[in-house]
N, C-alpha and C positions, 0 to 999 in steps of 0.2 A: 568426491565432488560433493560439497554441501550446496542445496539450492532451495530457495524458497521464493515462491512467486506471490519469499516477503521471501433555475432552468427559466411569456415577453414577446409581448406582442407589439408594443413600441420600442423602437431603437434607440438609444441614448447613450451617452459616455459617461461614466464616473471616474474623475480622476482622484487617485488615491495616493497620499504622501506618505509614505513608509520609507523612510532611510533613503531618499533618492530612488523610490520605487513608485510606478505607476500602474495601477491596473485598470483595463478598460473592458466594460461587457462587450462581447460580439454577438451579434445576432446568429441566431441558430434556428432558423425557420424550419427546417425538417425534422428538429429532434424536438418531442413530444415531453411535456412535463408529466413527471411522474413524482408520487408520495409513497410512504411506506416502501422505499425505493432501495434497490442494491445497484451500483454501476461499477465498471471497471475499464480501463485502456490496455488495448495490446495491439500490435502490428499483426492484422490477421492476415493480409494478403501479401507481406513480403516486400512492401514497397519503401519502407524505410521510415514511415509516419506510423502515428500511434491511432487507431480507431477506437470506437467507443460502442459499448453496450449498456443499455439501462432497461432495468426490471421493476415494475412496480405499478402504480395505479393512476391512470391517467387523471385529467382534469374531471372527467366524467364518471370517475371509480371505477372504469373498466380496467380490468386487468390487460398488462401489456408486458413484452420483451422484446427488444427491437435493436439490431445492429446498424451502426452507422459507420460509412467509411469517410477518411480523411484524405482530402486532397493534397496534402503537405503543407497547407497553409491554416488549417484550423477551420476549413470549411467543412462540413459533415452533409453527408448524403445518405438517407433510408436505402439499405441493400442487404435484405435478407428474406424475402418471400415468406415472411411470417413463418420460418422455420421452428421457432424455439416456444416451449410450453411457456405459458403466461403465467406470473406470480407476483404476488406482494408478501410484506411481511416474510422475506428470505434472504438469500445470500447470492451472489454469482461472482465467480473467480474462473479467470485465465491460467491456463498451464499446459504446457507440453507433456501430455501423458504417455505418449507412444514413441518419442524420441525422434521424431523425423523434423524437429525444429519449428514446427509450425505450433501455436496457441490454440488449444483446444477450450472446450468451456464447459464448467459446471453451473447447474442452475438449482435452488433447493427451495422451496416456501409453499406459500398457500396457492392452490390452482382452481378451486378455489380449498380442496382439500390438501393435505400433505403430500408433497413429490419433489422428488429429485431424479434429475436427468443430466446425464454426460453426453456431449456432442464433439463429434471429431471434425476437424478442419482439413480440408484437403489440400491447402496450400493457398488457395485464392481467396480463401474468407467465405468458401461455401461449406456449410456443416451438416453431418448427418448425425442421425441419433446412434449413440452407442448401445451395445447390448449388456451393458455394465450394470450390476444391480446394486443398489444402495438403500438403507432406510428410508421411508417416505417421511418427509418432517417438514415442519415451519418454524417461525420465528430462527429461523436458522443462521448458524456462521459456518464459513469454511474457509481452509486455509491448505495451500499444496505445499509440499517440503519433504526433502530427501531424508528421511529421520535415519535410515540405514547407510547413507553414502554407499548406494550402488548404481548411482547416476541414474536415477530415475525418481519422479516426484511421486510420494505418497499423499495421503488427504487425512485430515483432522476434520471431523464435522460435529458439530452440536445444534441442539433441536428439540421441537415438540412432535411426538408422533399422532398426538390425538389422546395418548392414556398417559404418558410419560415424557420425562425430559432425557436426553442421551448425551451422551459424549463417546466418539466411534472414531476407531483407527481403523484405515483401509492401506494395506501395501499394495503397491504395483509391481507388476512382472516385467517391467520395462515396454510392455506393449499395449498399455492402456488397460490391460486385465486388472480388477483390482478384487483382493480378498480382504473381508474383516477379520479383523485380529481381536479375539476375545479379550476381556478384560484381564483374564487370568494369564494370558500370554504377554500382554502390552505392560501390564502394571498399572494401567489406567484405570482404576480400581473405585475412585469416588463417584459420589452422585454426579448423574447426567445434569446437563445444563441448557435452558433455552432462553430466549430474549438476551443471548449471550453475545459475548466478544472473545476471540481466540486468536492466538496468534503463535507461530514458530520462530525463534529466534536461539543463536547460541549464547546463552546467558553466562555462563560459566567459562569460555573461552577454550574449552576442550574440543572443538571442530565438530560438533554433534547439536543437531537440533534439539531446543527444550520446546515444551508447549507452555503458554499459560493462558489460561481458561477462566472465565467471571460468567455468572448468571444466574438465574432462578432454577432450583432443583425442583423435582416432581411435586414436593409437599409446600413449593412456595417460599422455600428458604433460599435467601440471597448467598452463595457462595463461590468461591475462587479455589483455584489449585495452581500450583507451579509444578511441571512435571519435569525432573531431570534425565537427560538421554545417558543411559548407562554405558552406551557406546556400540549397542547392537541393534538398536531399534526398540529396547524394550526401556521401562521408565520407572522412575521413584519418585515420588511425593516428596517435596521440601517444603516445610515451615515456613512461611513468610510473614511479614506483618502487615502486608497490601491490604487494604480496605476492599471487601468483596462490593461488586455493584452489580445491576441489572439493567436493562433498556438504556444503554451506554455503548462506550466503546474504549478500547484500550489501542495503545499505540507504542513503538519501541523503537529507540535511535538513541546513539552515543551523542547525547546533548552538550555535554562537557568535554567532549574530544579526549578522553581518557583511557580509550581502547575497549569498552565494554557497552553493552545496551541498556539503557535504563527505560523506565517503563512509566507511562502516561495513562492516568486510570480516570476517566470521565462518566459519570451516570449518578443512578439512585442508590443510594446505601437502605440498608434494613430499617432504617428509622423515617425514611423517604426524605433525607438530606441530598441535595444534589452538588456534588461535589467536582472537584479539577484536581488531581494530586498527581504530583510527580515523586518517583521514586527513583533513590540514586543507587545504582549498582555496584559493589565494591571489585566487579571483574570475576568473583566466584558464586555470582547468582544469589549474594545477601543484599537486599534492599533496604534502603533507610529514607524515611521521608525527607523531602526537601522543603524546609519551611520558608515562609514570607514571601510566597509567589502571587502574582495579582491574576490568577487564572481565576474565572468566573465559571462555577459548575452549570451542568445542565444535564437533560436527559433526552432520550428520544432523539439523540443526534451522534455525530461522528468527530472523532478527535483524530487530529494527523498532524505528523510531524514533517516538516518541509522546508528545505533552505531555501526561502524565496528571495532573498538577496545575494546569494552565492558567495557568502562568507566563509563556508565550510563548517557552519554552526547551524544544526537544523532549529527551524522557527516553530512556532506552535499555531494551528487553528481549531478553534473549536467551535461547533454549532449545537442546535438542539435547543431544548424549551425550559425556561426558568420563570415560573409563575409571575407576572402575565405576560412575559416576552418569548417571543422566538428571539435566538441569538445566532451571531456569525461574527466570531472575535479573532482577532490577530494579535501575536505576541510574538516581538521580535526578540530573538537571542541575544543577551548582550556579550557573547563571545567570553574572552579571558577573564572581563571585569566581573563576571557572575551574573545569574539572574536573568529575567526576562522583562521588556517592557511593553505594556499593552499600549497598540497604537489606534488612532481614531481612523475608523474606515467604515464606509457607507455600504458594507456588503449587506444585501437582504437576508435577514435572518429566516432559517429554516428549522423546521423539527420533521420527526417523521422522515428522516432525510438520509442522505447520503453524500460526501465529499470525496474528490479523488483529484490528485495532483499529477501533472504530467506535461511535458513540452510539446503541445499539440501544433504550434506552428514552426517547429524548427530553428527557433534562435535562442537556443541552449538556456534556456530559463523555466521556470514551472510555472505553468498556467494553473487553472483548475476548474471543476466542473462543480456545480452544487445542485441537488436535485431534494424535491421536498414540498411541504407546504408552508407558503410563506402568506404575508399581510395581502400580495396580489394575488394570491391563488396557488396553485399547484405549478410548480415551476422546473426548469432545466435551465439552467442560466450557466454560462460557460465566459468566464474573467481570464482574459490575458493580460499576462505579466509583461511590463515593458522594459525590464530590467535584465540585460543582456550579460550572460557569463562571458567575459571577455577576457581581456589581457590588462593584468596588473601595472605592469611596468612595458614599456615598450621594447627595452632591450632584449626581452624574451620572445619577440619576432623573429629571432633569427634560429631558433630552434626548429631543425627540421627532424620529420616523421616517415618513416618508411620501413616496410611496405604499408599502403594505407589502400586496399583492404588487408587485413592481417590474417594470416592462420594460427601460427602458434606465438612467434614473437615479434615484438616491435622495436624497431633501433631509433636512436635520437642521436643526433648532431646538435652540439651547443658552441655559440661564438658568444666570447665573452660572459660567459656565466658557467656555475658549477649547480649541477642537479643535487638536489635534496630527496625529494621524493616524489611519487607517481600515485594518484588516486584516480580509480576507474570508476565512475558513476553510471548505473543504468541509467536510460532515456527517461525512466520515471523518477530519476532523484535518488535512487538507492546506492549507497557506497558499497561495491561488489568486490574489490580488490584493490589491493594497496602494496607498493614496495617502497623502501627506504634505500638511497643510495649512499654508499661512501664517497670519498672526494676522488673517485676516477671520472673518465671520459667516455662519455658516447655508450651510457647505460641502456641496458635491455629490459623490458617490460614483458612479462607472460600472459599472453591471453589463452593460453593453451587450455586452461580450465572452466573457461568461460561459453557459454551459448553462444551461436550466431546471432547477430544482430547489432543494434546500432547503440554505441557507449560515447559517453563524455569523458576525456581523460585530462584532468588537472595536472600540471607539472609544475613542481614549485622548485625555483632557484634561490639562489642568494641575492639575486636582484629582481624577483618578482615572481609572477606566476603565469601560466597560459593555458588556455584549454582549447583541445582538439577533441572534433570529432572523429571517431574511430570505427569502422567497420569491421565486423568480426565475422569472417566467413565461416 
């Protein structure tokens, strides 16, 4: 099974018109603002809502790493007893490393020296330090993914040790014990990277996760590499026309709904140009630059694909610094007509920042948290999306889903409608499974390959679409 796991002192409301979309700023009195930050969402206590972790430097430039639990309505309470190593200029990532269906947490960055620590979740959101050993580094990037399809998540890590930039692969034995794989064994033989961004996605549709990484090498050359998975967790470098960047961010999504993962590249190039470039994938891992897009480049920021209006086309959010301004720009995907439209939004611009989208209030649309330096200081700001992922056509309300919660297969019954397809999304908005139906009745949707958790299932019929919240046991 393939798995990749891939800020306000006065309250006020910001109405934002985005194709019938409204975002409002929600007060988060317990959450400390952070810069040089990294953040992530996960349901750490198994109560069906997404909790929040943030690491970075607080407004007084003190290091911090804190966990905040969600009450299910997007209200967050500090809940960690200062368990975690405090870092900035690093990365954090949740992932179930030991197969107990509870998200564990890895943290890497400057503490103030280079450090990397893994914490194991006991299932209630309480964490203990693991004995796992990783290369200590800062200016880090981290991503979990099952590179060898053995049903556990492995780790790719980039960063700077204090003397050299690295890119390292760690294989998991299924119990959260990680072993570093040498470059000779993994095929990841190009230069290490820091001030970098790294992702795992299946770029050539062969069922195995590939790796794309970009950043600065030990000798300060800006470089990137696409590593194609050979099917056994070893990799071969594939030449691409993708522009290398550092101090930026990369994101992957199927922006044009043609069945493959495309790439968004945002950051600073070797000639210090600030770029935001979209590359279209032909389905075999060959990329072509998409011309004439309205994206504005930036660095020291975060770029994200997120379907903010639930039209099944991922939109784009870009934050960062472009002299002389901090930016926070949203671009709505035009869908089948092609391209993107920049929308006027009064989000607070941030740099030295991080942005993460998730449905924090359980209303079936993507909200987001933005952290970083802004014109009003160091912030952690939560924006609630008031667009609900709901019913496109009342006729489809007659779909019956059972059983829910589901263990392996979900049955559906239809009245006056013919099913076309079902798409299953994680609660953070990532498409994780899809099934197409022929003109039969009462089709079955398979959940057996998915981890336990909460999912959104969108069922498309000849008369509209309906979304149902499904719990997988």
